[in-house]
MIFIPA-688133 format. One line per 2 residues: for each residue x, y, z of N, C-alpha, C, CB. Coordinates in pm, whole numbers, plus 50000, padded with zeros to 5 digits. Glycine has a CB too. Layout:
X,Y,Z,X,Y,Z,X,Y,Z,X,Y,Z  ... .
end
This chain:
13971,61822,62010,13993,61724,62110,13950,61747,62262,14128,61700,62106  13832,61811,62256,13754,61835,62389,13831,61943,62472,13741,61694,62480 .
13909,61902,62583,13967,61987,62675,14069,62072,62612,14021,61914,62783  14106,62029,62475,14216,62112,62422,14184,62249,62406,14261,62065,62298 .
14049,62286,62388,14016,62421,62368,14056,62513,62487,13872,62431,62341  14065,62443,62607,14100,62525,62724,14241,62558,62733,14061,62459,62846 .
14336,62494,62644,14469,62526,62640,14518,62513,62491,14546,62436,62738  14509,62635,62429,14523,62636,62276,14671,62626,62236,14461,62771,62213 .
14758,62613,62336,14904,62629,62291,14970,62496,62245,14991,62689,62410  14893,62410,62212,14953,62261,62167,15032,62282,62036,14826,62139,62136 .
15151,62235,62028,15224,62253,61909,15239,62123,61833,15356,62311,61939  15320,62134,61733,15354,62008,61646,15429,61893,61726,15451,62052,61521 .
15487,61938,61837,15562,61841,61918,15488,61808,62042,15700,61893,61953  15390,61861,62073,15317,61856,62200,15279,61701,62219,15182,61957,62197 .
15304,61636,62357,15252,61505,62371,15096,61507,62379,15313,61440,62493  15031,61394,62350,14892,61378,62341,14862,61259,62424,14844,61366,62198 .
14743,61253,62482,14691,61127,62559,14557,61093,62515,14686,61148,62714  14526,60972,62472,14409,60930,62422,14324,60865,62555,14439,60826,62298 .
14212,60931,62578,14138,60881,62706,14012,60801,62639,14085,61019,62816  13992,60683,62726,13900,60586,62650,13776,60565,62735,13972,60441,62620 .
13757,60643,62846,13636,60598,62938,13515,60649,62855,13637,60668,63103  13396,60598,62910,13270,60627,62832,13260,60791,62826,13132,60556,62910 .
13173,60848,62725,13165,60967,62705,13129,61046,62841,13076,60981,62600  13193,61167,62869,13144,61233,62975,13222,61205,63104,13006,61201,62987 .
13304,61099,63097,13368,61051,63227,13523,61072,63234,13338,60896,63246  13571,61160,63132,13706,61186,63137,13735,61334,63153,13768,61133,63019 .
13628,61409,63188,13649,61561,63196,13752,61611,63281,13532,61626,63239  13764,61565,63408,13857,61599,63515,14004,61566,63463,13820,61516,63651 .
14026,61457,63409,14152,61427,63362,14196,61487,63249,14163,61305,63344  14091,61507,63160,14131,61586,63033,14178,61735,63053,14007,61589,62938 .
14101,61784,63147,14139,61929,63193,14279,61937,63263,14027,61986,63298  14290,61845,63336,14429,61838,63404,14548,61823,63301,14433,61713,63507 .
14523,61719,63220,14619,61703,63125,14669,61832,63021,14566,61594,63052  14537,61891,62985,14555,62009,62907,14628,62116,62966,14437,62058,62870 .
14605,62138,63103,14667,62250,63172,14825,62219,63196,14589,62277,63312  14855,62097,63175,14995,62040,63187,15075,62047,63049,14985,61886,63236 .
15001,62086,62943,15055,62086,62809,15047,61947,62734,15200,62132,62817  14949,61865,62794,14940,61742,62727,14795,61739,62651,14961,61622,62833 .
14794,61728,62518,14664,61742,62463,14581,61608,62472,14678,61790,62318  14447,61631,62526,14371,61508,62557,14274,61483,62428,14283,61525,62702 .
14277,61362,62386,14182,61315,62283,14079,61225,62345,14255,61240,62169  13966,61259,62384,13862,61185,62438,13794,61086,62331,13761,61283,62495 .
13841,60948,62339,13799,60855,62234,13729,60746,62312,13921,60800,62144  13605,60768,62350,13541,60666,62433,13525,60524,62375,13410,60714,62468 .
13543,60425,62454,13556,60288,62386,13450,60189,62458,13720,60227,62400  13357,60272,62527,13257,60191,62604,13136,60283,62605,13308,60149,62759 .
13018,60250,62554,12889,60313,62561,12797,60273,62687,12817,60279,62434  12768,60348,62763,12680,60306,62887,12536,60353,62859,12734,60375,63032 .
12454,60263,62865,12290,60296,62850,12217,60240,62960,12221,60234,62716  12110,60293,62992,12026,60229,63109,11987,60093,63070,11892,60312,63145 .
11957,60011,63173,11919,59865,63129,11773,59887,63075,11924,59744,63262  11759,59809,62960,11603,59822,62899,11506,59763,62986,11580,59747,62756 .
11528,59681,63072,11428,59631,63167,11480,59674,63310,11409,59465,63153  11417,59784,63353,11462,59813,63486,11369,59780,63598,11494,59949,63495 .
11275,59702,63580,11185,59667,63672,11243,59573,63805,11079,59597,63591  11333,59493,63778,11399,59435,63888,11477,59547,63976,11496,59324,63834 .
11545,59628,63902,11605,59732,63972,11526,59814,64069,11655,59814,63883  11431,59866,64002,11317,59950,64069,11254,59866,64193,11192,59986,63954 .
11223,59736,64166,11176,59655,64285,11267,59649,64415,11158,59515,64237  11404,59626,64359,11504,59601,64464,11513,59751,64539,11658,59544,64395 .
11509,59858,64465,11535,59993,64541,11416,60022,64619,11565,60119,64443  11298,59987,64578,11182,59994,64664,11195,59928,64789,11071,59942,64601 .
11260,59801,64790,11272,59733,64919,11414,59744,64983,11234,59587,64901  11470,59858,64960,11603,59882,65012,11628,59865,65165,11639,60017,64975 .
11529,59901,65238,11532,59884,65391,11557,59745,65423,11399,59928,65460  11533,59651,65339,11535,59513,65391,11674,59451,65388,11440,59426,65311 .
11775,59532,65299,11912,59482,65283,12004,59539,65398,11969,59524,65140  12106,59464,65425,12200,59506,65520,12315,59588,65439,12257,59378,65600 .
12346,59553,65320,12445,59611,65248,12406,59621,65108,12566,59540,65264  12444,59725,65035,12444,59735,64894,12563,59758,64826,12366,59825,64857 .
12611,59680,64740,12743,59685,64678,12713,59756,64522,12813,59517,64672  12796,59853,64491,12789,59901,64368,12931,59888,64288,12739,60040,64381 .
12936,59820,64168,13054,59786,64106,13115,59915,64043,13030,59675,64003  13051,60020,64022,13111,60135,63948,13036,60261,63954,13127,60102,63810 .
13090,60367,63917,13000,60506,63925,12888,60487,63829,13085,60649,63880  12907,60397,63731,12793,60399,63634,12665,60319,63716,12842,60317,63480 .
12709,60210,63797,12606,60141,63868,12533,60241,63969,12670,60018,63944  12609,60322,64040,12574,60427,64147,12464,60515,64068,12715,60522,64201 .
12510,60577,63965,12423,60688,63908,12295,60616,63839,12512,60781,63794  12311,60520,63773,12188,60480,63702,12093,60389,63792,12227,60403,63569 .
12146,60355,63922,12055,60311,64009,11984,60421,64100,12120,60215,64085  12060,60500,64160,12016,60595,64248,11918,60707,64179,12140,60657,64311 .
11950,60733,64067,11844,60827,63994,11715,60773,63999,11874,60850,63847  11697,60642,64022,11558,60582,64020,11523,60540,64165,11550,60452,63919 .
11611,60578,64272,11575,60546,64400,11444,60635,64452,11702,60568,64489  11340,60559,64473,11208,60634,64516,11194,60700,64657,11096,60536,64508 .
11307,60684,64744,11290,60749,64873,11436,60776,64918,11204,60657,64979  11443,60837,65033,11579,60862,65096,11642,60742,65135,11574,60948,65214 .
11776,60740,65104,11858,60613,65131,11843,60593,65303,12037,60636,65073  11803,60471,65315,11784,60446,65466,11918,60426,65543,11694,60317,65489 .
11933,60499,65664,12055,60508,65730,12114,60380,65777,12041,60593,65835  12044,60292,65809,12081,60155,65855,12130,60046,65745,11959,60100,65923 .
12121,60100,65613,12177,60023,65512,12311,60069,65468,12089,60018,65404  12416,59997,65483,12548,60029,65457,12572,60014,65296,12643,59935,65545 .
12661,60086,65237,12689,60071,65093,12846,60046,65089,12641,60206,65003  12867,59983,64967,13011,59923,64947,13032,59971,64789,13020,59734,64974 .
13155,60023,64775,13208,60075,64639,13341,60032,64608,13211,60225,64632  13381,60028,64476,13518,59974,64466,13644,60085,64440,13513,59869,64346 .
13584,60212,64456,13672,60307,64434,13629,60444,64488,13698,60310,64299  13725,60553,64456,13669,60687,64493,13577,60745,64397,13773,60782,64514 .
13576,60703,64279,13481,60759,64170,13356,60706,64213,13514,60716,64016  13337,60593,64240,13204,60550,64303,13151,60608,64429,13209,60417,64328 .
13246,60633,64527,13211,60693,64656,13165,60834,64626,13332,60691,64759  13236,60910,64527,13201,61044,64501,13069,61048,64429,13307,61112,64423 .
13029,60954,64359,12895,60938,64295,12793,60924,64394,12889,60821,64204  12820,60820,64488,12717,60806,64611,12710,60933,64683,12760,60693,64719 .
12810,61013,64694,12792,61141,64780,12699,61245,64694,12949,61213,64816  12710,61236,64576,12615,61319,64487,12476,61295,64523,12630,61287,64336 .
12446,61172,64561,12304,61148,64605,12291,61142,64752,12251,61019,64548  12378,61213,64826,12367,61218,64972,12403,61095,65042,12234,61252,65010 .
12463,60994,64986,12498,60869,65054,12636,60875,65091,12474,60748,64970  12680,60904,65214,12815,60929,65267,12815,60939,65411,12873,61052,65211 .
12930,60907,65470,12965,60908,65606,12935,61048,65659,13113,60868,65626  12891,61092,65781,12856,60982,65869,12718,60927,65876,12887,61019,65994 .
12625,60981,65790,12489,60940,65787,12490,60786,65733,12402,61043,65693  12567,60743,65644,12570,60608,65597,12703,60544,65610,12527,60603,65459 .
12739,60427,65655,12858,60357,65640,12901,60319,65505,12851,60248,65713  13000,60361,65461,13045,60339,65331,13179,60244,65329,13070,60477,65266 .
13167,60141,65277,13288,60063,65272,13360,60086,65122,13249,59904,65301  13495,60097,65130,13561,60132,64996,13710,60100,65025,13537,60297,64947 .
13791,60055,64938,13931,60020,64952,14011,60150,64983,13983,59948,64822  14113,60136,65069,14196,60251,65106,14259,60307,64993,14297,60218,65203 .
14278,60442,64980,14349,60515,64880,14499,60505,64907,14302,60661,64876  14569,60555,64800,14721,60556,64822,14791,60540,64696,14769,60444,64916 .
14915,60561,64687,14991,60533,64564,14979,60386,64517,15139,60569,64587  14978,60278,64615,14961,60154,64571,14829,60076,64584,15052,60090,64626 .
14730,60166,64593,14589,60135,64598,14548,60045,64479,14507,60265,64599  14451,59960,64505,14379,59880,64399,14231,59912,64428,14410,59715,64406 .
14158,59948,64307,14025,59970,64315,13949,59869,64226,13997,60110,64280  13925,59747,64298,13875,59638,64224,13802,59544,64324,13989,59568,64148 .
13732,59442,64270,13652,59359,64371,13729,59303,64471,13581,59250,64312  13862,59260,64436,13954,59185,64532,13975,59288,64657,14105,59142,64454 .
14017,59420,64618,14035,59512,64715,13910,59539,64809,14077,59630,64649  13785,59544,64743,13678,59557,64825,13641,59462,64918,13584,59575,64758 .
13677,59333,64870,13650,59213,64963,13743,59218,65070,13662,59073,64893  13856,59272,65056,13945,59286,65171,13903,59373,65290,14068,59338,65124 .
13816,59469,65267,13770,59557,65364,13635,59534,65406,13782,59685,65320  13544,59436,65340,13411,59406,65375,13413,59322,65501,13340,59336,65261 .
13315,59326,65598,13304,59242,65714,13230,59118,65667,13232,59314,65835  13288,59030,65597,13221,58918,65537,13160,58812,65648,13326,58847,65441 .
13226,58803,65749,13184,58715,65857,13057,58758,65899,13277,58712,65972  13028,58885,65908,12893,58955,65958,12794,58954,65858,12909,59102,66000 .
12812,58909,65740,12716,58917,65648,12636,58783,65622,12777,58965,65532  12697,58669,65684,12620,58545,65677,12487,58565,65729,12686,58436,65751 .
12391,58517,65636,12257,58507,65669,12186,58651,65646,12246,58455,65816  12268,58745,65603,12217,58894,65568,12183,58909,65434,12320,59005,65596 .
12093,59002,65405,12059,59024,65264,12143,59133,65212,11913,59057,65244  12212,59106,65087,12288,59208,65019,12241,59215,64877,12437,59181,65026 .
12247,59354,64845,12204,59377,64701,12341,59415,64634,12082,59502,64683  12342,59359,64516,12454,59388,64422,12419,59455,64297,12519,59267,64386 .
12468,59572,64290,12421,59660,64158,12549,59664,64066,12370,59831,64199  12506,59633,63946,12617,59616,63852,12554,59637,63715,12691,59472,63865 .
12643,59625,63599,12600,59641,63469,12574,59488,63417,12711,59726,63383  12526,59484,63298,12503,59350,63240,12640,59279,63221,12426,59362,63099 .
12654,59153,63255,12761,59068,63250,12856,59110,63363,12825,59071,63113  13001,59108,63317,13113,59147,63433,13147,59027,63502,13061,59256,63546 .
13249,59049,63595,13313,58942,63666,13201,58901,63793,13472,58997,63724  13198,58786,63807,13130,58724,63926,13204,58710,64055,13088,58595,63892 .
13327,58758,64068,13413,58743,64190,13348,58782,64313,13534,58821,64180  13299,58907,64307,13221,58968,64420,13104,58907,64468,13182,59090,64389 .
13022,58860,64365,12898,58771,64388,12937,58639,64452,12823,58741,64250  13042,58574,64409,13084,58441,64434,13132,58449,64584,13199,58391,64328 .
13205,58530,64621,13266,58549,64761,13163,58600,64858,13387,58650,64758  13078,58689,64815,12967,58711,64918,12878,58595,64938,12879,58825,64880 .
12840,58523,64845,12767,58409,64864,12838,58281,64938,12724,58374,64733  12973,58275,64914,13050,58180,64999,13055,58215,65138,13184,58167,64954 .
13046,58344,65163,13030,58381,65313,12909,58367,65374,13061,58510,65338  12812,58331,65305,12676,58297,65352,12587,58405,65334,12673,58257,65491 .
12618,58522,65253,12511,58628,65238,12414,58581,65152,12561,58759,65186  12299,58646,65163,12185,58630,65064,12174,58731,64958,12058,58631,65134 .
12240,58707,64845,12260,58820,64749,12153,58821,64645,12396,58812,64681  12096,58935,64620,12030,58964,64491,12118,59037,64409,11903,59038,64504 .
12093,59017,64270,12194,59082,64178,12084,59163,64081,12303,58959,64088  12111,59288,64055,12024,59350,63965,12120,59441,63860,11912,59439,64050 .
12092,59446,63747,12158,59527,63632,12096,59664,63636,12135,59460,63484  12194,59768,63644,12135,59916,63630,12177,59968,63491,12195,60023,63750 .
12256,59910,63413,12320,59962,63296,12356,59847,63188,12448,60039,63342  12355,59879,63078,12419,59794,62972,12543,59850,62905,12322,59767,62866 .
12639,59780,62860,12752,59828,62799,12749,59785,62663,12870,59788,62866  12801,59889,62553,12793,59857,62436,12942,59907,62373,12663,59916,62379 .
12950,59855,62252,13074,59900,62185,13032,60021,62102,13142,59785,62093  13100,60128,62113,13056,60251,62045,13078,60246,61890,13133,60372,62104 .
13028,60355,61824,13078,60375,61682,13137,60520,61683,12955,60358,61565  13283,60515,61693,13340,60641,61696,13312,60732,61573,13480,60622,61712 .
13283,60863,61602,13262,60957,61495,13378,60951,61396,13245,61099,61550  13360,60994,61280,13474,61001,61183,13567,61121,61224,13421,61020,61030 .
13523,61207,61310,13606,61312,61359,13706,61261,61445,13532,61411,61426  13661,61172,61532,13754,61099,61616,13856,61015,61552,13683,61020,61700 .
13822,60941,61442,13918,60858,61382,14023,60953,61297,13842,60749,61291  13986,61058,61248,14068,61144,61198,14173,61205,61286,13997,61233,61144 .
14121,61240,61403,14218,61290,61511,14317,61189,61557,14143,61337,61634  14267,61059,61579,14348,60958,61605,14450,60924,61495,14269,60853,61635 .
14398,60921,61376,14493,60889,61257,14602,60993,61252,14415,60888,61115  14570,61119,61273,14656,61235,61266,14772,61219,61380,14566,61371,61286 .
14730,61180,61489,14829,61144,61582,14931,61036,61559,14767,61113,61688  14877,60915,61511,14957,60829,61480,15045,60837,61362,14895,60737,61479 .
15019,60917,61268,15121,60937,61146,15212,61071,61183,15030,60962,60988  15188,61135,61295,15264,61253,61331,15396,61206,61410,15172,61353,61419 .
15474,61296,61439,15599,61277,61508,15560,61298,61658,15715,61380,61455  15437,61333,61700,15412,61369,61833,15411,61248,61922,15286,61443,61843 .
15448,61242,62039,15446,61154,62143,15308,61133,62175,15524,61197,62255  15261,61006,62177,15114,60992,62210,15101,60879,62287,15023,60983,62091 .
15009,60890,62386,15001,60768,62496,14841,60734,62489,15056,60819,62673  14823,60617,62547,14678,60571,62555,14651,60508,62678,14640,60476,62446 .
14540,60582,62747,14495,60539,62882,14392,60433,62876,14441,60654,62960  14425,60314,62929,14330,60195,62924,14275,60181,63052,14396,60062,62883 .
14147,60177,63069,14080,60163,63222,13993,60063,63234,14001,60282,63271  13993,59984,63109,13887,59871,63118,13943,59764,63020,13727,59922,63074 .
13928,59633,63056,13952,59521,62977,13861,59513,62856,13938,59403,63058  13726,59550,62879,13639,59534,62781,13654,59640,62674,13511,59532,62834 .
13714,59751,62726,13735,59862,62622,13854,59822,62541,13759,60009,62688  13950,59754,62612,14058,59717,62525,14005,59624,62414,14170,59649,62606 .
13919,59517,62441,13868,59446,62356,13791,59517,62241,13797,59363,62423  13719,59622,62274,13639,59700,62174,13739,59768,62084,13540,59809,62242 .
13846,59834,62158,13942,59896,62062,14008,59807,61958,14048,59959,62137  14037,59679,61993,14099,59583,61917,14010,59556,61803,14131,59463,61996 .
13889,59533,61822,13785,59505,61712,13769,59632,61629,13639,59460,61774  13746,59741,61685,13742,59860,61594,13859,59898,61522,13706,59971,61665 .
13968,59888,61576,14102,59911,61497,14118,59820,61394,14224,59899,61580  14096,59694,61414,14115,59581,61299,14030,59619,61178,14067,59426,61352 .
13904,59674,61215,13821,59713,61105,13853,59843,61045,13687,59714,61144  13931,59931,61106,13938,60071,61070,14080,60079,61003,13918,60174,61203 .
14187,60019,61055,14320,60054,61000,14363,59934,60898,14431,60074,61125  14443,59978,60818,14525,59875,60737,14637,59819,60831,14594,59945,60600 .
14719,59733,60773,14829,59670,60861,14932,59779,60912,14910,59555,60776  14970,59867,60812,15063,59976,60872,15004,60062,60987,15105,60075,60760 .
14879,60102,60969,14794,60181,61072,14790,60098,61212,14633,60204,61011  14760,59964,61189,14743,59895,61318,14878,59879,61383,14674,59756,61299 .
14985,59852,61310,15131,59856,61365,15156,59987,61428,15240,59833,61251  15114,60097,61379,15129,60226,61448,15073,60246,61585,15074,60323,61369 .
14939,60187,61573,14849,60197,61699,14927,60107,61806,14683,60137,61671  14984,59989,61763,15024,59888,61865,15166,59941,61925,15035,59730,61795 .
15223,60028,61850,15348,60089,61921,15333,60218,62025,15442,60136,61805  15199,60240,62050,15178,60351,62116,15212,60315,62278,15026,60401,62083 .
15231,60424,62363,15264,60390,62488,15131,60382,62571,15365,60489,62542  15115,60279,62633,14987,60243,62704,15018,60252,62852,14933,60094,62665 .
14901,60317,62917,14914,60305,63076,14777,60264,63126,14961,60452,63152  14798,60180,63226,14676,60116,63292,14719,60087,63450,14632,59967,63208 .
14601,60064,63523,14634,60043,63668,14620,59905,63701,14548,60123,63760  14604,59812,63618,14570,59669,63646,14648,59581,63565,14426,59638,63622 .
14700,59487,63610,14749,59374,63540,14664,59298,63434,14784,59285,63634  14541,59284,63494,14437,59214,63412,14420,59299,63266,14287,59207,63503 .
14419,59414,63284,14396,59511,63167,14518,59500,63083,14373,59667,63212  14654,59506,63161,14768,59500,63074,14775,59354,62993,14900,59525,63165 .
14731,59259,63060,14735,59114,62997,14634,59121,62861,14674,58988,63120  14529,59197,62889,14429,59195,62767,14498,59268,62648,14282,59272,62804 .
14562,59395,62680,14629,59483,62592,14740,59405,62529,14681,59608,62663  14819,59331,62593,14928,59248,62527,14876,59155,62425,15004,59165,62628 .
14753,59085,62468,14700,58981,62387,14660,59064,62249,14567,58901,62465  14618,59184,62264,14569,59255,62152,14670,59305,62058,14494,59360,62195 .
14798,59296,62106,14913,59337,62033,14993,59446,62073,14879,59363,61916  14943,59517,62178,15010,59636,62235,15132,59584,62307,14916,59720,62333 .
15270,59659,62302,15369,59609,62360,15439,59697,62447,15443,59559,62274  15400,59822,62448,15462,59928,62538,15356,59967,62651,15506,60063,62450 .
15356,59898,62765,15248,59905,62858,15321,59938,62981,15160,59773,62867  15265,60047,63059,15330,60079,63188,15204,60074,63293,15410,60235,63183 .
15241,60001,63395,15131,59985,63512,15148,60107,63609,15150,59836,63602  15044,60170,63640,15047,60282,63738,14952,60266,63840,15025,60410,63678 .
14945,60350,63951,14867,60338,64053,14710,60355,64002,14916,60437,64158  14611,60304,64088,14465,60311,64051,14428,60459,64069,14369,60211,64146 .
14326,60488,63992,14253,60619,64005,14314,60726,63919,14253,60669,64151  14237,60825,63900,14266,60937,63798,14393,61012,63842,14140,61044,63786 .
14407,61046,63971,14528,61119,64018,14647,61046,63988,14524,61146,64164  14662,60908,64009,14776,60831,63976,14803,60820,63836,14766,60706,64028 .
14694,60794,63757,14711,60804,63598,14754,60941,63561,14573,60772,63516  14715,61044,63611,14753,61187,63571,14910,61185,63599,14667,61312,63665 .
14939,61155,63711,15079,61160,63764,15186,61091,63663,15082,61084,63908  15134,60951,63625,15212,60864,63536,15209,60933,63395,15149,60713,63531 .
15108,60995,63357,15117,61053,63219,15200,61178,63229,14972,61086,63157  15195,61253,63329,15279,61364,63342,15432,61339,63341,15243,61429,63461 .
15469,61233,63411,15608,61179,63426,15651,61108,63278,15611,61062,63557  15555,61051,63211,15576,61021,63067,15602,61140,62974,15458,60949,63016 .
15538,61248,62984,15529,61362,62910,15630,61475,62929,15407,61407,62930  15675,61460,63047,15780,61572,63102,15908,61577,63009,15834,61535,63265 .
15951,61476,62969,16091,61487,62898,16056,61540,62760,16176,61338,62887  15946,61505,62693,15906,61575,62579,15884,61728,62592,15787,61513,62533 .
15804,61753,62684,15780,61899,62710,15915,61987,62734,15687,61910,62840  15998,61922,62819,16123,61996,62852,16213,62020,62729,16204,61919,62959 .
16202,61905,62634,16287,61918,62514,16249,62030,62425,16285,61794,62436  16123,62060,62430,16067,62165,62317,16034,62290,62384,15929,62115,62237 .
16061,62294,62538,16022,62410,62596,16076,62549,62541,16054,62395,62725  16221,62540,62511,16287,62663,62470,16277,62700,62317,16431,62651,62507 .
16211,62600,62259,16216,62602,62101,16119,62711,62058,16172,62453,62030 .
end
C-alpha cells in the first residue's frame, strides 16, 4: 500500500484511507497518513498523459510574451506545459492558478513572486480552490482587450473560459494533457477487496468528479452486488459539493465535506480515524 512501508505497525483494526489522485500525486498525503497510523492505499482513478498533439501548446509557449495573463487549471497543466517552455518565463506576464498545488508546481519552474505576479485563491480552513474562487481574485476589468492564455487538459469545465471572454479578454485555449480512466492492477483490486471485507474502518478520498465517475464504472465491472454495496458504505471525504453530488449519484451515502487542499483533507481524515486509533491503542 505504498507509504505503508514507512510505517509497518498497521494492525487488523488500523483505519485505512484510499487515495484516488493520479499516480505519484498522493505521496505527501500518504506519508502523513502513515505517520498518524492510518494505512494509505493509493488507488489512482485518473491517468494523466501528455497531449498527443502538442504543437498548439508549443506555439502558444513560444509566443508567451504576447500574453498579459496565463491561467493554469491544475498542477498537471503547469507541469505538462512548462516542461516544454523554450525560454525563461517573461516577468511582465502574470500567472493564475486555482490552488496551492498549482502554485507550488509553478514555483518548481521558477515562476513565483516577486519575479512574477501570481493570482490564486486565498488559503484557509474555508478556502475553495476552483474556477469560481480564482475568478473572484482576478482583475477581470483590467483584462478587457488583453490576450490571455488558458492551459488545461482535454475537456473539463468552461466556466473560467466563459467568464474571461465575457469580461472582454482575448482568450486562447491550449491542451497540455489528456485524462484517461486507468486499468487498476490486480494487486490494487486485491488490496481494496481485502479492506472492504475486513472489519477495518476504511475511508475514501475523492478529489475529482471525473475520478468518481471512473470509480463507478470500474467498480460496477469488478464487484458483484454484495461487493458494490460494501463499497458504497465506505466513508467518503471531499472538498467540493459538486464532487459530493457526483458521489451521491453513484450510490455513495456517507460523504463528509472538508476544507480544500491536502492539509484540510489530512485533518479531516485524522479526525475520522482518531476514535478508532484511540479504541485500540491499549490493546
